[in-house]
N, C-alpha and C positions, 0 to 999 in steps of 0.2 A: 543616336542612342543604340546600344547593343541589346540583343535579346536576353532574357533571363535577368541578369544583373545581380542575382542574389547567390552567386556561387560561393562566395566567401574565400578565405585563403586556405591553402592546403597546409596541414601541419607538417613539420619537418619529420625526418626519419626518427630523430631522437625523441621528439614529442610523442610520436605514435608508440614507440617502444615504452616510454614512461607511462603512457595511458594504459597500455596492455598490462604492464607490471602492476600498476595501481589497481586496475580492475580485478586482476587475478588475486591479488592480496585481499581485496575487499570481499570477494566471493569466498576465499578460504576462511576468513574470519567469520563471515556469516554462517558458513557451514559448521564451524566449531560451536558457535552460539546455538544453532538449531540442534546439534547433537547433544549439547549439554542440557537444553530444555527438554529434550526427549528423555534423556537418562535421569537427570536430577529432578526435573520439575513435573514429570509424568504428563507432559503435553502430548496429545495425539496429533502429531504433525506429519504430513505426507513426506515421502522420501525427498522429493525435489520441491520444497516449499519456498515461498518468498515472504517478504515483510508483511504482506496483507494476511497471509495465513497465520502468522505469529500474532498480529494484532487481533484477528478474530478469536484466537485461542485465549488471549489475555482478556478480551472483552467478555467472553463467556465465563471466565473464572471470576471476573469482577461483578457478574450478575447482569450483563447486557446481552441483548440479542442482536446479531448482525445478519441481515438478510442478504440474498444474492445481489440485489441492486445497490447495496451499501447502506440501506436504511438501518439506523441503529436506535434502539430504545431499551428501557429497563425491562427486566423480566417482571411479569405480572401486570404491566401496563398494556393498553391497547395500541395497536399499530397506528402511527400517525397518518392522517389523511394528507392529500396533496396540498391543501390550503395551509396546513400546519407546518409543512416542510419548507416551503419557499414561495408559495403562491400569495395571493392577496389575503389579508385578514378577513375572516368571515363576517365581521360586523360593519364593514364599510359599504355604504349604499352608493349607487351610481348617480 
């Protein structure tokens, strides 16, 4: 058996060029969307934002709070505890 073994195949020159072109187009479209949201939707987005920033802005508009760690909850509600997020339910006994 050879070492590594998970190198995978190398994409051809044409595939790499197509991937570059596709990614460049995707970024250009995203930049136009973000520009439109800033201008038309009055969103306060950073100059170089990503999808997460847009989702945070949309959540804030819809009345949700998004914390730095990704915890999301409605405005006016208390922050969920660790057991409410994904831990064991509080009423299960050992």
